[in-house]
FIKOLZA-1660 file (N, C-alpha, C; in steps of 0.1 Angstrom, whole numbers, plus 5000, padded with zeros to 4 digits):
% residues 215
   i   px   py   pz ch aa at
   1 5030 5386 1690  A  M  N
   1 5034 5387 1676  A  M CA
   1 5027 5377 1668  A  M  C
   2 5020 5381 1657  A  S  N
   2 5013 5371 1649  A  S CA
   2 5022 5367 1638  A  S  C
   3 5018 5357 1630  A  S  N
   3 5027 5351 1619  A  S CA
   3 5029 5362 1609  A  S  C
   4 5019 5371 1607  A  S  N
   4 5021 5381 1596  A  S CA
   4 5031 5392 1600  A  S  C
   5 5034 5393 1614  A  D  N
   5 5044 5402 1618  A  D CA
   5 5058 5397 1618  A  D  C
   6 5059 5384 1616  A  Y  N
   6 5072 5378 1617  A  Y CA
   6 5076 5372 1604  A  Y  C
   7 5084 5379 1597  A  N  N
   7 5089 5374 1583  A  N CA
   7 5104 5375 1583  A  N  C
   8 5111 5365 1590  A  P  N
   8 5125 5365 1591  A  P CA
   8 5132 5364 1578  A  P  C
   9 5144 5370 1577  A  P  N
   9 5152 5368 1564  A  P CA
   9 5156 5354 1562  A  P  C
  10 5158 5351 1550  A  T  N
  10 5162 5337 1546  A  T CA
  10 5176 5336 1542  A  T  C
  11 5184 5345 1545  A  D  N
  11 5199 5345 1541  A  D CA
  11 5205 5332 1547  A  D  C
  12 5215 5327 1539  A  P  N
  12 5222 5315 1544  A  P CA
  12 5230 5319 1557  A  P  C
  13 5233 5309 1565  A  L  N
  13 5241 5311 1577  A  L CA
  13 5254 5317 1574  A  L  C
  14 5258 5328 1581  A  D  N
  14 5270 5335 1580  A  D CA
  14 5279 5332 1591  A  D  C
  15 5288 5322 1589  A  V  N
  15 5297 5317 1599  A  V CA
  15 5310 5325 1600  A  V  C
  16 5313 5331 1611  A  I  N
  16 5325 5339 1613  A  I CA
  16 5337 5331 1617  A  I  C
  17 5334 5321 1626  A  H  N
  17 5345 5312 1631  A  H CA
  17 5339 5299 1636  A  H  C
  18 5347 5289 1634  A  E  N
  18 5343 5275 1639  A  E CA
  18 5355 5268 1643  A  E  C
  19 5355 5262 1655  A  D  N
  19 5365 5252 1659  A  D CA
  19 5358 5241 1667  A  D  C
  20 5366 5233 1674  A  A  N
  20 5360 5222 1682  A  A CA
  20 5351 5226 1693  A  A  C
  21 5353 5239 1698  A  E  N
  21 5346 5243 1710  A  E CA
  21 5335 5254 1707  A  E  C
  22 5339 5263 1697  A  L  N
  22 5331 5275 1695  A  L CA
  22 5326 5276 1681  A  L  C
  23 5314 5283 1680  A  L  N
  23 5309 5287 1667  A  L CA
  23 5304 5301 1668  A  L  C
  24 5309 5310 1659  A  L  N
  24 5305 5324 1659  A  L CA
  24 5298 5326 1646  A  L  C
  25 5286 5333 1648  A  V  N
  25 5277 5335 1636  A  V CA
  25 5273 5350 1636  A  V  C
  26 5272 5355 1624  A  N  N
  26 5267 5369 1622  A  N CA
  26 5252 5368 1620  A  N  C
  27 5244 5371 1631  A  K  N
  27 5230 5370 1631  A  K CA
  27 5223 5381 1622  A  K  C
  28 5214 5378 1613  A  P  N
  28 5207 5389 1606  A  P CA
  28 5197 5395 1614  A  P  C
  29 5194 5408 1611  A  A  N
  29 5183 5415 1618  A  A CA
  29 5170 5409 1614  A  A  C
  30 5160 5408 1623  A  G  N
  30 5147 5403 1620  A  G CA
  30 5145 5388 1623  A  G  C
  31 5155 5382 1628  A  L  N
  31 5155 5367 1631  A  L CA
  31 5156 5365 1646  A  L  C
  32 5147 5358 1652  A  L  N
  32 5148 5355 1666  A  L CA
  32 5160 5347 1669  A  L  C
  33 5166 5349 1681  A  S  N
  33 5177 5341 1685  A  S CA
  33 5173 5327 1689  A  S  C
  34 5161 5326 1696  A  V  N
  34 5156 5313 1701  A  V CA
  34 5141 5313 1697  A  V  C
  35 5134 5302 1698  A  P  N
  35 5120 5301 1694  A  P CA
  35 5111 5310 1703  A  P  C
  36 5101 5316 1697  A  G  N
  36 5091 5323 1705  A  G CA
  36 5080 5313 1708  A  G  C
  37 5069 5319 1714  A  K  N
  37 5058 5310 1718  A  K CA
  37 5048 5309 1706  A  K  C
  38 5046 5296 1702  A  G  N
  38 5037 5294 1690  A  G CA
  38 5045 5289 1678  A  G  C
  39 5038 5281 1670  A  E  N
  39 5045 5275 1658  A  E CA
  39 5050 5285 1649  A  E  C
  40 5043 5297 1648  A  H  N
  40 5048 5307 1638  A  H CA
  40 5061 5314 1642  A  H  C
  41 5065 5311 1654  A  L  N
  41 5078 5317 1659  A  L CA
  41 5089 5307 1661  A  L  C
  42 5087 5295 1655  A  E  N
  42 5097 5285 1657  A  E CA
  42 5110 5287 1649  A  E  C
  43 5109 5294 1638  A  D  N
  43 5121 5297 1630  A  D CA
  43 5130 5307 1637  A  D  C
  44 5142 5303 1640  A  C  N
  44 5151 5311 1648  A  C CA
  44 5166 5308 1645  A  C  C
  45 5175 5316 1650  A  L  N
  45 5189 5313 1647  A  L CA
  45 5194 5300 1652  A  L  C
  46 5191 5297 1664  A  I  N
  46 5196 5284 1670  A  I CA
  46 5191 5272 1663  A  I  C
  47 5179 5272 1658  A  S  N
  47 5173 5261 1651  A  S CA
  47 5180 5260 1637  A  S  C
  48 5183 5271 1631  A  R  N
  48 5190 5271 1618  A  R CA
  48 5205 5266 1620  A  R  C
  49 5211 5271 1631  A  V  N
  49 5225 5267 1634  A  V CA
  49 5226 5252 1636  A  V  C
  50 5216 5246 1644  A  Q  N
  50 5216 5232 1647  A  Q CA
  50 5214 5223 1635  A  Q  C
  51 5209 5228 1625  A  V  N
  51 5208 5220 1612  A  V CA
  51 5222 5217 1607  A  V  C
  52 5230 5227 1607  A  A  N
  52 5244 5225 1602  A  A CA
  52 5254 5220 1613  A  A  C
  53 5251 5224 1626  A  F  N
  53 5259 5221 1637  A  F CA
  53 5250 5215 1648  A  F  C
  54 5247 5202 1648  A  P  N
  54 5237 5196 1657  A  P CA
  54 5241 5197 1672  A  P  C
  55 5254 5199 1675  A  S  N
  55 5258 5199 1689  A  S CA
  55 5258 5214 1694  A  S  C
  56 5254 5223 1686  A  A  N
  56 5254 5237 1690  A  A CA
  56 5245 5240 1702  A  A  C
  57 5250 5248 1712  A  L  N
  57 5243 5251 1724  A  L CA
  57 5242 5266 1726  A  L  C
  58 5231 5271 1732  A  L  N
  58 5229 5285 1734  A  L CA
  58 5238 5290 1745  A  L  C
  59 5244 5302 1743  A  V  N
  59 5252 5309 1754  A  V CA
  59 5245 5322 1758  A  V  C
  60 5241 5330 1748  A  H  N
  60 5235 5343 1750  A  H CA
  60 5225 5346 1739  A  H  C
  61 5219 5357 1739  A  R  N
  61 5209 5361 1729  A  R CA
  61 5211 5375 1724  A  R  C
  62 5206 5378 1712  A  L  N
  62 5205 5391 1707  A  L CA
  62 5190 5393 1704  A  L  C
  63 5185 5406 1706  A  D  N
  63 5171 5409 1702  A  D CA
  63 5169 5405 1688  A  D  C
  64 5156 5402 1685  A  R  N
  64 5152 5399 1671  A  R CA
  64 5157 5409 1661  A  R  C
  65 5156 5422 1664  A  D  N
  65 5158 5432 1654  A  D CA
  65 5173 5437 1654  A  D  C
  66 5181 5431 1663  A  T  N
  66 5195 5434 1663  A  T CA
  66 5203 5424 1655  A  T  C
  67 5213 5428 1647  A  S  N
  67 5221 5419 1640  A  S CA
  67 5235 5418 1647  A  S  C
  68 5243 5409 1642  A  G  N
  68 5257 5409 1646  A  G CA
  68 5262 5396 1653  A  G  C
  69 5273 5397 1659  A  V  N
  69 5281 5386 1664  A  V CA
  69 5274 5378 1675  A  V  C
  70 5272 5365 1674  A  M  N
  70 5266 5357 1684  A  M CA
  70 5275 5344 1685  A  M  C
  71 5278 5340 1697  A  V  N
  71 5286 5328 1700  A  V CA
  71 5277 5317 1704  A  V  C
  72 5280 5305 1699  A  F  N
  72 5274 5293 1704  A  F CA
  72 5285 5283 1708  A  F  C
  73 5282 5275 1718  A  A  N
  73 5291 5265 1723  A  A CA
  73 5289 5252 1715  A  A  C
  74 5299 5245 1713  A  L  N
  74 5298 5232 1706  A  L CA
  74 5300 5220 1715  A  L  C
  75 5303 5223 1728  A  T  N
  75 5304 5212 1738  A  T CA
  75 5298 5218 1751  A  T  C
  76 5293 5209 1760  A  K  N
  76 5288 5213 1772  A  K CA
  76 5298 5220 1781  A  K  C
  77 5310 5216 1781  A  S  N
  77 5320 5223 1789  A  S CA
  77 5323 5237 1784  A  S  C
  78 5323 5239 1771  A  A  N
  78 5324 5252 1765  A  A CA
  78 5312 5261 1768  A  A  C
  79 5300 5255 1769  A  Q  N
  79 5288 5263 1773  A  Q CA
  79 5290 5268 1787  A  Q  C
  80 5294 5259 1796  A  R  N
  80 5296 5263 1810  A  R CA
  80 5306 5274 1811  A  R  C
  81 5318 5272 1804  A  H  N
  81 5329 5282 1804  A  H CA
  81 5324 5296 1799  A  H  C
  82 5317 5296 1788  A  L  N
  82 5313 5308 1782  A  L CA
  82 5302 5315 1790  A  L  C
  83 5293 5306 1796  A  G  N
  83 5282 5311 1804  A  G CA
  83 5287 5319 1816  A  G  C
  84 5298 5314 1822  A  L  N
  84 5304 5321 1834  A  L CA
  84 5310 5334 1830  A  L  C
  85 5316 5334 1818  A  Q  N
  85 5323 5346 1813  A  Q CA
  85 5312 5357 1811  A  Q  C
  86 5301 5354 1806  A  F  N
  86 5290 5364 1804  A  F CA
  86 5284 5368 1818  A  F  C
  87 5282 5358 1827  A  E  N
  87 5277 5361 1840  A  E CA
  87 5286 5370 1848  A  E  C
  88 5299 5368 1847  A  R  N
  88 5309 5375 1855  A  R CA
  88 5314 5388 1847  A  R  C
  89 5308 5391 1836  A  R  N
  89 5311 5403 1828  A  R CA
  89 5325 5403 1823  A  R  C
  90 5330 5391 1820  A  H  N
  90 5344 5390 1815  A  H CA
  90 5345 5391 1800  A  H  C
  91 5333 5392 1793  A  T  N
  91 5333 5394 1779  A  T CA
  91 5333 5409 1776  A  T  C
  92 5337 5413 1764  A  K  N
  92 5335 5427 1760  A  K CA
  92 5328 5428 1747  A  K  C
  93 5316 5435 1747  A  K  N
  93 5308 5436 1735  A  K CA
  93 5308 5450 1730  A  K  C
  94 5309 5452 1718  A  V  N
  94 5308 5466 1712  A  V CA
  94 5297 5465 1701  A  V  C
  95 5288 5475 1702  A  Y  N
  95 5277 5476 1692  A  Y CA
  95 5279 5489 1684  A  Y  C
  96 5274 5489 1672  A  V  N
  96 5273 5502 1664  A  V CA
  96 5258 5505 1663  A  V  C
  97 5255 5518 1665  A  A  N
  97 5241 5522 1664  A  A CA
  97 5240 5535 1657  A  A  C
  98 5229 5537 1650  A  L  N
  98 5226 5550 1644  A  L CA
  98 5215 5556 1653  A  L  C
  99 5216 5568 1658  A  V  N
  99 5206 5573 1667  A  V CA
  99 5201 5587 1662  A  V  C
 100 5189 5590 1667  A  H  N
 100 5183 5603 1663  A  H CA
 100 5190 5614 1669  A  H  C
 101 5193 5625 1661  A  G  N
 101 5198 5637 1667  A  G CA
 101 5213 5638 1668  A  G  C
 102 5218 5649 1672  A  A  N
 102 5232 5651 1673  A  A CA
 102 5236 5650 1688  A  A  C
 103 5243 5640 1692  A  V  N
 103 5247 5637 1705  A  V CA
 103 5258 5647 1710  A  V  C
 104 5256 5652 1722  A  D  N
 104 5265 5662 1728  A  D CA
 104 5277 5654 1735  A  D  C
 105 5289 5659 1734  A  G  N
 105 5300 5652 1740  A  G CA
 105 5306 5641 1732  A  G  C
 106 5318 5637 1736  A  K  N
 106 5325 5627 1728  A  K CA
 106 5323 5613 1733  A  K  C
 107 5321 5612 1746  A  S  N
 107 5320 5599 1752  A  S CA
 107 5313 5600 1766  A  S  C
 108 5309 5589 1771  A  G  N
 108 5302 5590 1784  A  G CA
 108 5298 5576 1789  A  G  C
 109 5292 5576 1801  A  E  N
 109 5288 5563 1807  A  E CA
 109 5274 5566 1813  A  E  C
 110 5264 5557 1809  A  I  N
 110 5251 5558 1814  A  I CA
 110 5248 5548 1825  A  I  C
 111 5244 5553 1837  A  H  N
 111 5240 5545 1848  A  H CA
 111 5225 5547 1851  A  H  C
 112 5217 5539 1845  A  L  N
 112 5202 5540 1847  A  L CA
 112 5197 5526 1850  A  L  C
 113 5192 5523 1862  A  P  N
 113 5187 5510 1865  A  P CA
 113 5174 5506 1857  A  P  C
 114 5172 5494 1854  A  M  N
 114 5161 5490 1845  A  M CA
 114 5153 5478 1850  A  M  C
 115 5141 5477 1846  A  V  N
 115 5132 5466 1850  A  V CA
 115 5122 5465 1839  A  V  C
 116 5115 5453 1838  A  V  N
 116 5105 5451 1828  A  V CA
 116 5093 5460 1831  A  V  C
 117 5087 5465 1821  A  D  N
 117 5075 5474 1822  A  D CA
 117 5063 5464 1821  A  D  C
 118 5059 5459 1832  A  W  N
 118 5049 5447 1833  A  W CA
 118 5037 5450 1824  A  W  C
 119 5030 5461 1825  A  P  N
 119 5018 5463 1817  A  P CA
 119 5020 5463 1802  A  P  C
 120 5033 5466 1799  A  N  N
 120 5037 5467 1784  A  N CA
 120 5048 5457 1780  A  N  C
 121 5049 5446 1788  A  R  N
 121 5060 5437 1784  A  R CA
 121 5058 5432 1770  A  R  C
 122 5069 5430 1762  A  P  N
 122 5083 5428 1767  A  P CA
 122 5091 5441 1769  A  P  C
 123 5084 5453 1768  A  L  N
 123 5092 5466 1770  A  L CA
 123 5098 5466 1784  A  L  C
 124 5109 5473 1784  A  Q  N
 124 5117 5476 1797  A  Q CA
 124 5116 5491 1799  A  Q  C
 125 5119 5495 1812  A  H  N
 125 5120 5509 1814  A  H CA
 125 5129 5512 1826  A  H  C
 126 5133 5525 1826  A  V  N
 126 5142 5529 1837  A  V CA
 126 5134 5530 1850  A  V  C
 127 5139 5525 1861  A  N  N
 127 5131 5525 1874  A  N CA
 127 5142 5525 1885  A  N  C
 128 5142 5536 1892  A  F  N
 128 5152 5538 1903  A  F CA
 128 5148 5531 1916  A  F  C
 129 5136 5526 1917  A  V  N
 129 5132 5519 1929  A  V CA
 129 5134 5504 1927  A  V  C
 130 5129 5499 1916  A  H  N
 130 5129 5484 1915  A  H CA
 130 5139 5479 1904  A  H  C
 131 5145 5488 1897  A  G  N
 131 5154 5485 1886  A  G CA
 131 5167 5478 1890  A  G  C
 132 5172 5470 1881  A  K  N
 132 5185 5464 1884  A  K CA
 132 5196 5472 1877  A  K  C
 133 5208 5472 1883  A  Q  N
 133 5219 5481 1877  A  Q CA
 133 5221 5478 1862  A  Q  C
 134 5222 5489 1855  A  A  N
 134 5225 5488 1840  A  A CA
 134 5234 5499 1837  A  A  C
 135 5246 5495 1831  A  I  N
 135 5256 5505 1827  A  I CA
 135 5260 5503 1813  A  I  C
 136 5261 5515 1806  A  T  N
 136 5265 5515 1791  A  T CA
 136 5275 5525 1789  A  T  C
 137 5286 5522 1783  A  Q  N
 137 5296 5531 1779  A  Q CA
 137 5293 5535 1764  A  Q  C
 138 5295 5548 1761  A  W  N
 138 5293 5552 1747  A  W CA
 138 5304 5561 1742  A  W  C
 139 5306 5561 1729  A  R  N
 139 5315 5570 1722  A  R CA
 139 5309 5574 1709  A  R  C
 140 5309 5587 1708  A  R  N
 140 5302 5593 1696  A  R CA
 140 5311 5592 1684  A  R  C
 141 5305 5589 1672  A  G  N
 141 5312 5589 1660  A  G CA
 141 5307 5601 1652  A  G  C
 142 5306 5599 1639  A  A  N
 142 5302 5610 1630  A  A CA
 142 5287 5614 1631  A  A  C
 143 5285 5627 1629  A  V  N
 143 5271 5632 1629  A  V CA
 143 5268 5637 1615  A  V  C
 144 5257 5631 1609  A  T  N
 144 5254 5634 1595  A  T CA
 144 5239 5636 1594  A  T  C
 145 5235 5648 1590  A  D  N
 145 5221 5651 1587  A  D CA
 145 5212 5647 1599  A  D  C
 146 5216 5651 1611  A  G  N
 146 5208 5649 1623  A  G CA
 146 5208 5635 1628  A  G  C
 147 5218 5627 1623  A  V  N
 147 5219 5613 1628  A  V CA
 147 5233 5611 1633  A  V  C
 148 5234 5605 1645  A  T  N
 148 5247 5602 1651  A  T CA
 148 5251 5587 1651  A  T  C
 149 5263 5584 1647  A  R  N
 149 5268 5571 1647  A  R CA
 149 5275 5569 1661  A  R  C
 150 5270 5558 1668  A  M  N
 150 5275 5556 1682  A  M CA
 150 5282 5542 1683  A  M  C
 151 5292 5541 1692  A  R  N
 151 5298 5528 1696  A  R CA
 151 5293 5526 1710  A  R  C
 152 5287 5516 1713  A  L  N
 152 5281 5513 1726  A  L CA
 152 5286 5500 1732  A  L  C
 153 5290 5501 1744  A  S  N
 153 5295 5489 1751  A  S CA
 153 5287 5487 1764  A  S  C
 154 5279 5477 1764  A  P  N
 154 5271 5474 1777  A  P CA
 154 5280 5467 1787  A  P  C
 155 5281 5472 1799  A  L  N
 155 5289 5466 1810  A  L CA
 155 5280 5456 1818  A  L  C
 156 5267 5458 1816  A  T  N
 156 5257 5448 1822  A  T CA
 156 5249 5443 1810  A  T  C
 157 5241 5432 1813  A  G  N
 157 5234 5426 1802  A  G CA
 157 5219 5426 1803  A  G  C
 158 5213 5437 1806  A  R  N
 158 5199 5438 1808  A  R CA
 158 5192 5437 1794  A  R  C
 159 5180 5432 1794  A  S  N
 159 5172 5431 1782  A  S CA
 159 5169 5445 1777  A  S  C
 160 5171 5447 1764  A  H  N
 160 5168 5460 1757  A  H CA
 160 5177 5471 1763  A  H  C
 161 5188 5468 1770  A  Q  N
 161 5195 5478 1777  A  Q CA
 161 5200 5490 1768  A  Q  C
 162 5206 5487 1756  A  L  N
 162 5211 5498 1748  A  L CA
 162 5199 5506 1742  A  L  C
 163 5188 5500 1739  A  R  N
 163 5177 5506 1733  A  R CA
 163 5171 5516 1743  A  R  C
 164 5169 5511 1756  A  V  N
 164 5163 5520 1766  A  V CA
 164 5172 5531 1770  A  V  C
 165 5185 5528 1771  A  H  N
 165 5195 5539 1775  A  H CA
 165 5196 5550 1764  A  H  C
 166 5196 5546 1752  A  M  N
 166 5196 5556 1741  A  M CA
 166 5183 5564 1741  A  M  C
 167 5172 5558 1744  A  Q  N
 167 5160 5566 1745  A  Q CA
 167 5160 5575 1756  A  Q  C
 168 5165 5571 1768  A  A  N
 168 5166 5579 1780  A  A CA
 168 5176 5591 1778  A  A  C
 169 5186 5589 1769  A  L  N
 169 5196 5599 1766  A  L CA
 169 5189 5610 1757  A  L  C
 170 5178 5607 1752  A  G  N
 170 5171 5616 1742  A  G CA
 170 5175 5613 1728  A  G  C
 171 5181 5602 1725  A  H  N
 171 5186 5598 1712  A  H CA
 171 5182 5584 1708  A  H  C
 172 5169 5581 1706  A  P  N
 172 5165 5567 1704  A  P CA
 172 5172 5561 1691  A  P  C
 173 5174 5548 1691  A  I  N
 173 5180 5542 1680  A  I CA
 173 5170 5542 1668  A  I  C
 174 5175 5546 1656  A  L  N
 174 5167 5547 1644  A  L CA
 174 5161 5533 1641  A  L  C
 175 5148 5533 1638  A  G  N
 175 5141 5521 1634  A  G CA
 175 5137 5512 1645  A  G  C
 176 5139 5516 1657  A  D  N
 176 5135 5508 1669  A  D CA
 176 5120 5507 1670  A  D  C
 177 5114 5495 1669  A  P  N
 177 5099 5494 1669  A  P CA
 177 5093 5497 1683  A  P  C
 178 5101 5496 1693  A  F  N
 178 5096 5497 1707  A  F CA
 178 5099 5511 1713  A  F  C
 179 5110 5517 1710  A  Y  N
 179 5114 5528 1718  A  Y CA
 179 5117 5541 1710  A  Y  C
 180 5113 5541 1697  A  S  N
 180 5113 5553 1689  A  S CA
 180 5100 5554 1681  A  S  C
 181 5098 5566 1676  A  D  N
 181 5086 5568 1668  A  D CA
 181 5088 5569 1653  A  D  C
 182 5100 5563 1649  A  N  N
 182 5104 5564 1635  A  N CA
 182 5106 5551 1628  A  N  C
 183 5101 5540 1634  A  A  N
 183 5104 5527 1630  A  A CA
 183 5101 5524 1615  A  A  C
 184 5089 5530 1611  A  D  N
 184 5084 5528 1597  A  D CA
 184 5093 5535 1587  A  D  C
 185 5102 5544 1591  A  Q  N
 185 5110 5552 1582  A  Q CA
 185 5123 5544 1578  A  Q  C
 186 5126 5533 1585  A  Y  N
 186 5138 5526 1582  A  Y CA
 186 5136 5511 1579  A  Y  C
 187 5144 5505 1571  A  P  N
 187 5142 5491 1568  A  P CA
 187 5145 5481 1579  A  P  C
 188 5151 5486 1590  A  R  N
 188 5154 5477 1601  A  R CA
 188 5158 5486 1613  A  R  C
 189 5160 5480 1625  A  M  N
 189 5166 5488 1636  A  M CA
 189 5181 5489 1634  A  M  C
 190 5186 5501 1636  A  M  N
 190 5200 5504 1633  A  M CA
 190 5209 5501 1645  A  M  C
 191 5209 5488 1649  A  L  N
 191 5218 5484 1660  A  L CA
 191 5224 5471 1656  A  L  C
 192 5237 5470 1657  A  H  N
 192 5245 5459 1652  A  H CA
 192 5256 5455 1662  A  H  C
 193 5257 5443 1667  A  A  N
 193 5267 5438 1675  A  A CA
 193 5280 5435 1667  A  A  C
 194 5289 5445 1667  A  E  N
 194 5300 5445 1658  A  E CA
 194 5312 5436 1663  A  E  C
 195 5314 5435 1676  A  S  N
 195 5325 5427 1681  A  S CA
 195 5322 5421 1694  A  S  C
 196 5328 5409 1696  A  L  N
 196 5327 5402 1709  A  L CA
 196 5341 5397 1713  A  L  C
 197 5346 5401 1724  A  K  N
 197 5359 5396 1729  A  K CA
 197 5356 5386 1741  A  K  C
 198 5362 5375 1740  A  L  N
 198 5360 5365 1751  A  L CA
 198 5373 5356 1752  A  L  C
 199 5373 5348 1762  A  R  N
 199 5384 5339 1764  A  R CA
 199 5380 5325 1759  A  R  C
 200 5389 5319 1751  A  H  N
 200 5386 5306 1745  A  H CA
 200 5385 5295 1756  A  H  C
 201 5374 5287 1756  A  P  N
 201 5373 5277 1766  A  P CA
 201 5384 5267 1767  A  P  C
 202 5392 5266 1756  A  E  N
 202 5403 5257 1757  A  E CA
 202 5416 5265 1757  A  E  C
 203 5421 5267 1769  A  G  N
 203 5434 5274 1770  A  G CA
 203 5433 5288 1776  A  G  C
 204 5421 5294 1774  A  G  N
 204 5418 5307 1780  A  G CA
 204 5423 5319 1773  A  G  C
 205 5428 5317 1760  A  K  N
 205 5433 5329 1752  A  K CA
 205 5422 5338 1749  A  K  C
 206 5425 5351 1750  A  A  N
 206 5415 5362 1747  A  A CA
 206 5415 5363 1732  A  A  C
 207 5403 5363 1726  A  I  N
 207 5401 5364 1712  A  I CA
 207 5389 5373 1709  A  I  C
 208 5391 5381 1698  A  E  N
 208 5380 5391 1695  A  E CA
 208 5375 5387 1681  A  E  C
 209 5361 5386 1680  A  F  N
 209 5355 5382 1667  A  F CA
 209 5347 5394 1663  A  F  C
 210 5347 5397 1650  A  K  N
 210 5340 5409 1644  A  K CA
 210 5331 5406 1632  A  K  C
 211 5321 5414 1631  A  A  N
 211 5313 5414 1619  A  A CA
 211 5309 5428 1616  A  A  C
 212 5313 5433 1605  A  K  N
 212 5312 5447 1601  A  K CA
 212 5297 5451 1600  A  K  C
 213 5294 5463 1605  A  A  N
 213 5280 5467 1605  A  A CA
 213 5275 5469 1591  A  A  C
 214 5263 5465 1587  A  P  N
 214 5258 5466 1573  A  P CA
 214 5252 5480 1570  A  P  C
 215 5254 5490 1579  A  F  N
 215 5249 5503 1577  A  F CA
 215 5259 5514 1581  A  F  C
% end
């Protein structure tokens, strides 16, 4: 990616929740979660967060073109606690997506193993020989003018999982620059991390954080 390809939004930080252990932020689409390779890719969400919250530590990532709820730890112990929750799949994530075409059925579960597509990285693809388990639950929402609104819950955390699974279902996410052929028709990729449910590192209480989809 060249500097001309990366023009991240300059919106002020959108803080959803802050306490002594946790920071939840609504990430804008078009902004990297962490720095890329090269000076032109240094601007990212964690560097912006650390200006206001110097102790903030990375827990997980969202793709550059995905918006929505991201959690940062504000202490090392919170980072370890949250990291284990993600690793053990104890968190619950729900995304909203607009996809091409009218999806059949009301809900379902996609089981398609995935692996990096080495000649075309960072693209990923379905691979039944070398792929790692990838599972996505989906629920169909409204269908309007050949576009379906979907609620997607990844049960595994593979890179580009929702994007590849929607493409494999025959309903690529609108505006996806990698897995659809309509990216130039939309102002952004229509994928948003709407909610994240986790256990608070201090006390273990289950809490859900939300950021409404902007589309």
